[in-house]
C-alpha positions as CSV (number, residue, x, y, z in Angstrom):
1,M,-2.4,-22.1,24.7
2,N,-0.7,-18.8,25.6
3,F,-1.9,-15.8,23.6
4,D,0.3,-13.3,25.5
5,L,2.6,-11.1,23.5
6,T,6.3,-12.0,23.7
7,E,8.7,-9.5,25.4
8,E,10.0,-8.5,22.0
9,Q,6.5,-7.9,20.6
10,K,5.8,-5.7,23.7
11,E,8.9,-3.7,23.0
12,I,7.9,-3.1,19.4
13,Q,4.4,-2.0,20.6
14,K,6.0,0.3,23.2
15,A,8.5,1.8,20.7
16,T,5.8,2.5,18.1
17,D,3.5,4.1,20.7
18,E,6.4,6.3,22.0
19,F,7.2,7.4,18.4
20,A,3.6,8.2,17.6
21,K,3.1,10.1,20.9
22,G,6.2,12.1,20.4
23,E,5.8,12.8,16.6
24,F,2.1,13.1,15.8
25,D,1.2,16.8,16.3
26,K,-2.5,17.6,16.3
27,E,-2.2,21.0,14.6
28,V,0.1,19.6,11.9
29,I,-2.2,16.7,11.3
30,L,-5.3,19.0,11.0
31,D,-3.4,21.1,8.5
32,L,-2.6,18.0,6.5
33,E,-6.2,16.9,6.6
34,R,-7.5,20.3,5.5
35,N,-5.1,20.4,2.5
36,H,-5.5,16.7,1.5
37,Q,-1.8,16.1,2.0
38,F,0.0,12.9,2.8
39,P,2.2,12.8,6.0
40,F,5.4,12.3,4.1
41,A,7.6,13.6,7.0
42,Y,6.0,11.1,9.4
43,L,6.4,8.3,6.9
44,K,10.1,9.0,6.4
45,K,10.8,9.0,10.2
46,A,8.7,5.8,10.6
47,C,10.8,4.1,7.9
48,Q,14.1,5.2,9.4
49,L,13.0,3.5,12.7
50,G,12.0,0.3,10.8
51,F,8.3,0.5,11.4
52,I,7.3,0.3,7.7
53,G,7.6,-3.1,6.1
54,I,8.7,-4.7,9.3
55,H,7.3,-8.0,8.0
56,Y,9.4,-8.0,4.9
57,P,12.5,-10.1,4.8
58,E,15.8,-8.4,5.6
59,A,16.9,-8.9,2.0
60,Y,14.2,-6.5,0.9
61,G,14.6,-3.8,3.6
62,G,12.4,-5.3,6.3
63,Q,13.3,-6.9,9.6
64,G,11.9,-10.4,9.0
65,Y,9.0,-10.2,11.5
66,G,5.5,-11.5,11.0
67,I,2.0,-10.1,10.4
68,L,1.3,-9.8,14.1
69,E,4.2,-7.5,14.7
70,N,3.1,-5.4,11.7
71,A,-0.5,-5.3,13.2
72,L,0.9,-4.1,16.5
73,I,2.5,-1.2,14.8
74,V,-0.6,-0.3,12.8
75,E,-2.7,-0.5,16.0
76,A,-0.2,1.8,17.9
77,F,-0.2,4.4,15.1
78,C,-4.0,4.4,14.9
79,R,-4.4,4.7,18.6
80,R,-2.7,8.1,18.5
81,D,-4.3,9.2,15.2
82,S,-6.4,7.0,12.9
83,G,-5.9,9.3,9.9
84,V,-2.1,9.3,10.0
85,G,-2.1,5.7,11.2
86,V,-4.0,4.5,8.2
87,C,-1.8,6.6,5.8
88,L,1.4,5.1,7.3
89,S,0.1,1.6,7.4
90,I,-1.0,1.5,3.8
91,A,2.0,3.3,2.3
92,N,3.0,-0.2,1.1
93,F,-0.5,-1.1,0.0
94,S,-0.6,-4.1,-2.3
95,S,3.2,-4.5,-2.4
96,E,2.7,-7.8,-0.6
97,I,1.6,-9.1,-4.0
98,I,5.2,-8.5,-5.2
99,L,6.6,-10.0,-2.0
100,R,4.6,-13.2,-2.5
101,F,4.6,-13.5,-6.3
102,G,7.2,-11.2,-7.8
103,N,10.6,-12.3,-9.1
104,E,13.8,-11.4,-7.3
105,A,14.5,-8.4,-9.5
106,Q,11.0,-6.9,-8.8
107,K,11.3,-7.5,-5.1
108,K,14.6,-5.6,-4.9
109,K,13.4,-2.8,-7.2
110,Y,10.1,-2.1,-5.6
111,L,10.2,-3.3,-2.0
112,I,13.4,-1.8,-0.7
113,P,12.5,1.8,-1.6
114,I,9.2,1.4,0.3
115,T,11.0,0.4,3.5
116,R,13.3,3.4,3.1
117,G,10.4,5.9,2.6
118,E,11.5,6.5,-0.9
119,A,8.4,5.1,-2.6
120,I,4.7,4.5,-2.0
121,S,2.6,1.8,-3.6
122,A,-1.1,1.5,-4.5
123,G,-3.5,-1.3,-5.5
124,A,-6.0,-0.6,-8.3
125,F,-8.8,-3.1,-7.9
126,T,-12.0,-1.1,-7.4
127,E,-14.0,-0.1,-10.5
128,P,-16.8,2.5,-11.0
129,D,-19.5,0.1,-12.0
130,H,-18.8,-2.9,-9.7
131,G,-16.9,-1.6,-6.7
132,S,-14.5,-4.2,-5.3
133,D,-16.3,-7.2,-6.7
134,I,-13.3,-8.7,-8.5
135,T,-15.6,-11.2,-10.4
136,Q,-16.8,-8.2,-12.4
137,V,-13.5,-6.6,-13.4
138,R,-13.8,-4.8,-16.7
139,T,-10.2,-3.5,-17.1
140,T,-8.4,-5.6,-19.7
141,A,-4.8,-6.4,-20.5
142,V,-4.1,-7.5,-24.1
143,K,-0.7,-9.0,-25.1
144,D,1.2,-6.7,-27.5
145,G,4.6,-7.9,-28.5
146,N,6.8,-8.2,-25.4
147,G,4.3,-6.3,-23.2
148,Y,0.6,-5.7,-22.6
149,V,-1.8,-2.9,-23.4
150,I,-4.1,-2.1,-20.4
151,N,-7.5,-0.5,-20.9
152,G,-9.9,0.4,-18.1
153,V,-10.9,2.7,-15.3
154,K,-10.4,2.3,-11.5
155,T,-11.8,4.4,-8.7
156,F,-11.3,5.1,-5.0
157,I,-7.7,3.9,-5.2
158,S,-5.9,4.5,-1.9
159,N,-2.5,6.3,-2.6
160,G,-3.5,6.4,-6.3
161,R,-2.6,10.1,-6.7
162,I,0.8,9.8,-4.9
163,A,1.9,6.3,-5.6
164,D,5.2,5.6,-7.4
165,F,3.8,2.4,-8.7
166,T,0.4,0.7,-8.7
167,I,-0.6,-2.9,-8.8
168,V,-3.4,-3.1,-11.3
169,L,-5.8,-6.0,-11.5
170,C,-6.9,-6.8,-15.1
171,Q,-8.8,-9.4,-17.0
172,S,-6.0,-10.9,-19.2
173,D,-8.1,-13.8,-20.5
174,E,-11.7,-13.1,-21.3
175,E,-12.6,-16.6,-22.4
176,V,-11.8,-18.6,-19.3
177,K,-14.5,-19.5,-16.8
178,P,-14.9,-18.6,-14.0
179,S,-13.6,-15.2,-14.9
180,Y,-11.2,-14.7,-11.9
181,R,-9.0,-17.5,-13.3
182,G,-8.2,-15.2,-16.2
183,M,-7.1,-12.3,-14.1
184,S,-3.5,-11.0,-13.7
185,T,-1.9,-8.2,-11.8
186,F,0.5,-5.7,-13.5
187,I,3.0,-3.3,-12.0
188,V,2.3,0.1,-13.5
189,E,4.9,2.8,-12.7
190,K,4.0,6.4,-12.3
191,G,4.4,8.3,-15.5
192,S,3.8,5.3,-17.7
193,K,2.3,6.2,-21.1
194,G,-1.5,6.4,-21.0
195,F,-1.6,6.2,-17.2
196,E,-3.7,9.0,-15.7
197,V,-4.7,9.9,-12.2
198,S,-7.4,12.4,-11.1
199,E,-8.4,13.9,-7.8
200,L,-11.7,12.7,-6.4
201,G,-12.3,15.9,-4.4
202,E,-13.8,16.1,-0.9
203,K,-14.3,12.9,1.1
204,M,-15.6,12.2,4.6
205,G,-13.7,10.5,7.4
206,I,-10.4,8.7,7.0
207,K,-9.0,9.6,3.6
């Protein structure tokens, strides 16, 4: 079995590396790091060149490639700067849930802006008392008319402070066993009533 990259994959890898080498400025990145700022300018340029969401179908703003091509891009970004590389690679964090399980209207509404650099997503799974152990989720979603009322607290949510929408994991059925069979994910848009985000403060390493 041949595990070599195809010529097209090598071109994607090369183009990403050239972009990162030419755009990632050490002093700019250090300033972003000190001020806890997201590299929005880098994200916009990366989107314009098709690096973000490359594995999305063309109908939703992507290029129809696979996970390997996306991984090559992430690797090339992080080789030049791991902090910026991680930021760019998770600008679409958890949006794959919409790609796989969302309806057509949701895919067009939420995925296309991500590939254009017009939106950032987040995934709210981790909770203060149980970390990322999803068998212990305490956030609940209770049916209320045509919608749901969500109650709970999440923590250490990547992109949480800047996301335009967040995929929130909730316990929507507290009776079913095992508990994970009663879980659902909800798309919560920034500015939704009762949705609050706070700053965690200083953190070490990749933020």
